[in-house]
C-alpha positions in Angstrom: -39.8 -71.3 4.6 -41.2 -68.1 6.3 -41.5 -68.1 10.1 -45.1 -68.8 10.9 -47.0 -68.0 14.0 -50.6 -69.3 14.5 -53.1 -67.8 17.1 -56.2 -69.8 18.0 -59.3 -68.4 19.5 -62.9 -69.9 19.4 -64.8 -66.8 18.2 -65.7 -65.1 14.8 -62.7 -62.7 15.4 -64.7 -59.4 15.2 -63.8 -57.7 18.4 -60.6 -59.4 19.6 -58.6 -56.3 20.4 -56.0 -58.0 22.6 -55.1 -60.6 19.9 -54.9 -57.8 17.3 -52.5 -55.8 19.5 -50.3 -58.7 20.2 -50.0 -59.9 16.6 -49.5 -56.3 15.5 -46.5 -56.0 17.9 -45.0 -59.3 16.8 -45.4 -58.4 13.2 -43.8 -55.0 13.5 -41.0 -56.5 15.6 -40.2 -58.8 12.7 -40.3 -61.9 14.9 -42.6 -63.7 12.4 -43.0 -63.1 8.7 -46.5 -64.6 8.7 -49.1 -64.7 11.4 -52.5 -66.4 11.1 -55.3 -65.9 13.6 -57.7 -68.9 13.4 -61.3 -68.5 14.6 -64.8 -69.7 13.9 -66.6 -69.2 10.6 -69.8 -67.0 10.4 -72.0 -66.7 7.3 -71.7 -62.9 7.1 -67.8 -62.9 7.4 -65.1 -63.9 4.9 -63.3 -67.2 5.6 -60.0 -65.4 4.9 -59.5 -61.8 5.8 -56.0 -60.2 5.4 -55.2 -57.5 7.9 -51.9 -56.4 6.5 -48.8 -57.9 4.7 -48.1 -60.2 7.7 -51.4 -61.0 9.4 -54.5 -62.8 8.2 -57.7 -63.9 10.0 -58.9 -67.4 9.0 -62.4 -68.6 10.0 -63.0 -72.3 10.2 -66.6 -73.6 10.0 -68.3 -75.8 12.5 -71.4 -77.5 11.0 -72.3 -80.3 13.4 -75.7 -80.0 15.0 -76.0 -76.2 14.6 -79.5 -76.0 16.1 -78.7 -77.9 19.2 -78.3 -75.7 22.3 -76.9 -76.7 25.7 -73.6 -78.0 26.9 -73.7 -81.2 24.8 -74.3 -79.4 21.6 -71.6 -76.8 22.3 -69.1 -79.6 23.2 -69.8 -81.5 20.0 -69.4 -78.4 17.8 -66.2 -77.5 19.7 -64.7 -81.0 19.1 -65.7 -80.8 15.4 -64.2 -77.3 15.0 -61.0 -78.4 16.8 -60.5 -81.4 14.5 -60.9 -79.2 11.5 -58.3 -76.7 12.8 -56.0 -79.6 13.7 -56.3 -81.1 10.1 -55.5 -77.6 8.7 -52.4 -77.3 10.9 -51.0 -80.8 10.5 -48.0 -81.1 8.4 -47.2 -77.4 8.3 -44.0 -75.8 9.5 -45.1 -73.6 12.3 -42.7 -71.9 14.6 -45.2 -71.0 17.4 -48.8 -71.7 18.3 -50.8 -69.5 20.7 -53.8 -70.7 22.6 -55.9 -67.7 23.6 -58.4 -69.6 25.9 -58.6 -72.7 27.9 -61.2 -74.1 25.5 -58.5 -74.3 22.7 -55.6 -75.3 25.0 -56.0 -79.1 24.3 -56.2 -78.4 20.5 -53.1 -76.3 20.6 -51.1 -78.8 22.7 -52.0 -81.5 20.1 -51.0 -79.1 17.2 -47.7 -78.3 19.0 -46.9 -82.1 19.2 -47.8 -82.6 15.6 -45.8 -79.7 14.2 -43.0 -79.3 16.7 -44.0 -75.7 17.2 -43.4 -73.7 20.5 -46.6 -73.4 22.5 -47.8 -70.2 24.1 -50.8 -70.0 26.5 -52.2 -66.4 26.6 -55.3 -66.5 28.8 -57.4 -63.3 28.7 -58.8 -63.8 32.3 -58.7 -66.3 35.1 -61.0 -68.6 33.2 -61.5 -71.4 35.8 -62.6 -68.8 38.4 -65.4 -66.9 36.5 -69.1 -66.7 37.1 -69.7 -69.1 34.3 -67.3 -71.7 35.7 -69.0 -73.6 38.5 -69.3 -77.2 39.7 -68.2 -80.0 37.4 -67.3 -77.5 34.7 -64.9 -75.7 37.0 -63.4 -78.9 38.3 -62.9 -80.2 34.7 -61.4 -76.9 33.6 -58.9 -76.9 36.5 -57.9 -80.4 35.8 -57.3 -79.8 32.0 -55.4 -76.6 32.7 -53.3 -78.2 35.4 -52.3 -81.1 33.1 -51.7 -79.2 30.0 -50.1 -75.9 31.2 -46.8 -77.8 31.8 -46.5 -78.3 28.0 -46.5 -74.6 27.4 -43.2 -72.9 26.6 -44.5 -69.6 27.9 -47.7 -68.4 29.7 -49.0 -64.9 29.4 -51.6 -63.3 31.7 -53.3 -59.9 32.0 -52.4 -59.0 35.6 -49.9 -59.5 38.5 -52.4 -61.1 40.8 -53.5 -63.6 38.1 -49.8 -64.4 37.5 -49.3 -65.1 41.2 -52.4 -67.3 41.3 -51.1 -69.5 38.4 -47.7 -69.9 40.0 -49.2 -70.9 43.3 -52.1 -73.0 41.9 -50.1 -75.1 39.4 -46.5 -74.8 40.8 -45.2 -73.3 37.5 -42.8 -70.4 36.8 -44.6 -67.1 37.2 -46.3 -66.2 33.9 -45.4 -63.1 32.0 -47.7 -60.2 32.6 -48.9 -58.2 29.6 -51.8 -56.0 30.7 -54.7 -55.4 28.4 -54.0 -51.7 27.9 -55.6 -50.3 24.8 -53.3 -49.0 22.1 -53.8 -45.2 21.9 -52.4 -43.6 18.8 -51.8 -40.2 20.4 -53.6 -37.3 22.1 -57.2 -36.8 21.2 -58.7 -33.3 20.6 -60.8 -32.4 23.7 -64.3 -32.0 22.4 -66.5 -31.4 25.5 -69.3 -29.9 23.4 -69.9 -33.2 21.5 -71.4 -35.2 24.4 -72.9 -32.3 26.3 -74.7 -30.8 23.2 -76.1 -34.1 22.4 -77.6 -34.5 25.9 -78.4 -30.8 26.4 -76.1 -30.5 29.4 -74.4 -27.3 30.5 -70.7 -26.9 31.1 -71.4 -26.8 34.8 -73.0 -30.2 35.0 -70.8 -33.0 36.6 -71.1 -36.0 34.2 -70.3 -39.5 35.2 -69.8 -42.0 32.4 -70.0 -45.8 32.1 -68.9 -47.1 28.7 -68.7 -50.6 27.4 -70.9 -53.6 27.5 -74.3 -53.4 29.2 -73.9 -56.7 30.9 -74.8 -58.2 34.3 -72.0 -58.1 36.8 -70.8 -54.7 35.7 -72.6 -52.7 38.4 -75.1 -51.1 36.0 -78.2 -52.0 38.1 -76.6 -50.3 41.1 -75.7 -47.2 39.1 -79.2 -46.8 37.9 -80.6 -47.2 41.4 -78.2 -44.7 43.0 -78.3 -42.0 40.3 -82.1 -42.1 40.3 -82.1 -40.9 43.9 -80.4 -37.6 43.0 -81.2 -35.9 39.7 -78.5 -33.3 40.0 -76.0 -36.1 39.2 -75.8 -37.0 35.5 -75.1 -40.6 34.5 -74.2 -41.4 30.9 -74.2 -45.0 29.8 -72.5 -45.5 26.4 -72.5 -48.9 24.7 -74.8 -51.8 24.1 -75.8 -55.1 25.5 -78.5 -57.1 27.3 -79.3 -54.4 29.8 -79.8 -51.7 27.3 -83.6 -51.6 27.7 -83.2 -51.4 31.4 -81.0 -48.3 31.0 -83.5 -46.8 28.5 -86.4 -47.3 30.9 -84.4 -45.7 33.7 -83.7 -42.7 31.4 -87.4 -42.3 30.7 -88.1 -42.2 34.5 -85.1 -40.0 35.4 -84.0 -37.1 33.3 -80.4 -37.3 34.7 -79.8 -40.8 33.3 -78.7 -40.8 29.6 -78.3 -43.7 27.1 -75.9 -43.3 24.1 -75.7 -46.3 21.7 -72.2 -47.3 20.6 -70.3 -44.6 18.7 -67.6 -45.2 16.0 -64.3 -46.5 17.6 -62.4 -43.4 16.6 -65.0 -41.2 18.4 -65.1 -43.0 21.7 -62.2 -41.1 23.4 -63.7 -37.7 22.3 -67.0 -38.6 23.8 -65.4 -39.9 27.0 -63.3 -36.7 27.4 -66.5 -34.6 27.6 -67.4 -36.4 30.8 -65.9 -35.6 34.2 -65.5 -39.0 35.9 -65.3 -42.6 34.6 -67.2 -45.4 36.3 -66.0 -49.0 36.6 -68.1 -50.8 39.2 -67.4 -54.5 38.4 -69.1 -56.7 41.0 -67.0 -58.9 43.3 -68.9 -62.0 42.2 -65.9 -64.2 41.2 -62.1 -64.3 41.6 -61.5 -63.4 38.0 -63.5 -60.1 38.5 -61.7 -59.5 41.9 -58.3 -59.6 40.0 -59.5 -57.8 36.8 -58.2 -54.6 35.2 -60.9 -53.8 32.6 -60.1 -52.0 29.3 -62.5 -49.1 30.2 -60.4 -48.3 33.3 -57.4 -47.5 31.1 -59.6 -45.8 28.5 -61.0 -43.4 31.1 -57.5 -42.5 32.4 -56.1 -41.9 28.9 -59.1 -39.6 28.2 -58.0 -37.6 31.3 -60.8 -38.7 33.6 -60.4 -39.7 37.3 -62.2 -42.9 38.0 -64.5 -44.5 40.5 -63.8 -48.3 41.0 -65.2 -51.1 43.1 -63.1 -52.3 46.1 -61.6 -55.1 43.9 -57.9 -55.9 44.6 -56.2 -54.8 41.4 -58.5 -51.9 40.6 -58.3 -50.5 44.1 -54.5 -51.0 44.1 -54.1 -49.0 40.9 -56.3 -46.1 42.1 -54.5 -45.8 45.4 -51.1 -46.1 43.8 -51.6 -43.3 41.4 -54.2 -41.2 43.3 -56.3 -41.1 40.2 -59.8 -41.5 41.6 -62.0 -43.0 44.3 -63.0 -46.4 45.6 -66.8 -46.9 45.8 -68.2 -48.0 49.2 -70.3 -51.1 49.2 -73.3 -49.3 50.8 -75.6 -47.4 48.4 -76.1 -44.5 50.8 -72.3 -44.1 51.3 -71.8 -44.4 47.5 -74.4 -41.7 46.9 -72.6 -39.5 49.4 -69.3 -40.0 47.6 -70.9 -39.0 44.3 -72.4 -35.9 45.8 -69.0 -34.9 47.2 -67.3 -34.9 43.8 -67.1 -31.4 42.6 -64.8 -29.6 40.2 -62.3 -29.0 42.9 -62.2 -32.7 43.9 -61.7 -33.6 40.2 -59.0 -31.1 39.7 -57.1 -32.4 42.8 -56.8 -35.8 41.1 -55.5 -34.5 37.7 -51.9 -35.1 38.7 -52.7 -38.7 39.6 -54.5 -39.2 36.3 -51.5 -37.7 34.4 -49.2 -40.1 36.2 -51.4 -43.1 35.5 -51.6 -42.1 31.9 -47.8 -41.9 31.6 -47.3 -45.1 33.6 -49.9 -47.3 31.9 -49.0 -47.5 28.3 -49.3 -50.3 25.7 -45.8 -49.5 24.5 -44.4 -50.8 27.8 -46.5 -54.0 27.7 -45.4 -54.5 24.0 -41.7 -54.2 24.9 -42.1 -57.0 27.6 -44.0 -59.1 25.1 -41.4 -58.8 22.4 -38.5 -59.4 24.7 -40.1 -62.6 25.9 -40.7 -63.9 22.4 -37.1 -63.1 21.4 -35.9 -65.1 24.4 -37.6 -68.4 23.5 -38.7 -68.4 19.8 -36.1 -69.6 17.3 -37.1 -68.9 13.7 
């Protein structure tokens, strides 16, 4: 029987880059001969989707009360989907089961009991301490996590502060840290003309870029407000999301604010390299954000850009450790002054720090830690 590893995550599995990187590393290391990633079915997606000779995406339907909104409807659909997944896994010879969120931890604990598989909890953020986790939902989440995390053979988290939090909060061994650094295939050709020609900017314009989801809590509203007060500073917002119309309206009112819809994944770095400074102004609205290290931060650095970050613990620590950027003041006037002070000399002075960060923050190093941990506890 081939060694089988099952990863469970309650989504349609369309943009789960962390899971794809982890399973790719495990497949290439030969730890498992077959890897299944189990998610939620969607009408426009195949129920089975092979990724390569080892990995396959499997989408399980949830049909109960599809039109019902709210917490009760979501809970019932989650229970139904979990039972379908459990039935699918029962009786199979599985070597290791990975829960990629708190929502599927009870399901994966049950599957581990039924199959005898090792159990891994790989949480992508500090789930009980997010903006969406408040009141009874937060208390219930903490209780479930506290009770079930002790059944896990290994726990993986995305940052050192989160690892320390788990060890303190639940009295467990410190989780293994595998940071969410994107997997870069190699150097990207520097193509400064691509972005600047599209926006009719000159080579002398200093361009600040925000890329990613246009979502509340990411500092977008503040960026629009501050950049509108000085039209010599150019802000590029590249991505999509609920705040896209807000950005479009700001661009209509201020000629220095530019909106670019999402570009092809293989073009993102080329566009980013055409800017001068990367922006990551996550708001300090919850502990999960305070400890976060977003993908875009690594993407900016690997594109060769110094960064401006919020005064959040992990992000500020990274910028100060490598000297690869600036920490934004909380006051808008002080933030504007910082932006106005960043010229080509200031950017050039941080290139050494950016190069050091790029060399020190690589997926290859995270991958080695991941593989070494699996080899230590998985017997196939």
